[in-house]
N, C-alpha and C positions, 0 to 999 in steps of 0.2 A: 346847255346840259351835255355832259359827257358820260357815255356809257362804259361800264366796266364789266368784265367777266373774270371770275376767279375759279380755279379748280382746287377745291379743298382736299386736304390729306387727313387720313385717319378717322373719317366720319362717314356716315351713311349718305350724306349729300354728295353729289358728283359735280355740281356746278352752282355758283352763286352769281347772280346778275343784279346790277343796280346802276343807278344814275347818280351823279354828283353835280350839283349846281350851287354856286355861291357857298361852298363849304358844307352843304347839307346833303343828306342822303334821301333818295327817292326811288320808288318802284323796285324795292328789294324783292327778289324772287329766288328761292332755292329750287334746284332740280333734285328730286328724290329726297329721302329723309322723312322725318316725322311731320307730315303735311300740316296738321292743325297747329302744332307748336311753331313751325317755321313761318306759317302765315301770320301767327300772332307776333312773332318778332318783327316781321315786315311792317305790320300795323303800328307797333310801338315805336319803331325807329323812324318812321316816315316824317321827313322834314327836320330831323334832329341833326345837330352839328356833328360832323365826323369825329372830332375829338371827344365829344360826350359819348358817342356810341362806343368808341375804343375804350374809354374809361370804364363804362358799365359792363362791357362784354368780355374784355380781355381776361383770360385765365379761368373762365368757366369750363369745368370738365364734365364729360358725360361718362359715367361709370369709371372704368379703369383705363380709358383711352388716352388720358393726358391732354385731351382737347375736346372740343364740341363744335357744333355748327355755329353757335354764337361766337366762340373764340376764333374760329376760322374766319368769320366776317371781320372781326377786329384785326386779325393779322393781314387780311386783304387791304383793309383801310390804311393800316400802317405802311404797307408797301407803296400805295399810291401817293402817300405824303412825302416819300423820299425824293 
């Protein structure tokens, strides 16, 4: 299992931590942000394939920010795939 830390931009969260094993995401935690919603995202994506998480979360916007905490997670996952 490999651990990743990502520092999102343009959202309330200041850090996203997660583990990847066999192409699946585990132990997702956001630092700051909308606590209940972000815990919910963590529960929903637990054990999900990275590509599926990207597909579902990429492009979600929060208000007029042009991004969101879920979108920032997708961007982070895209970066580790490079």
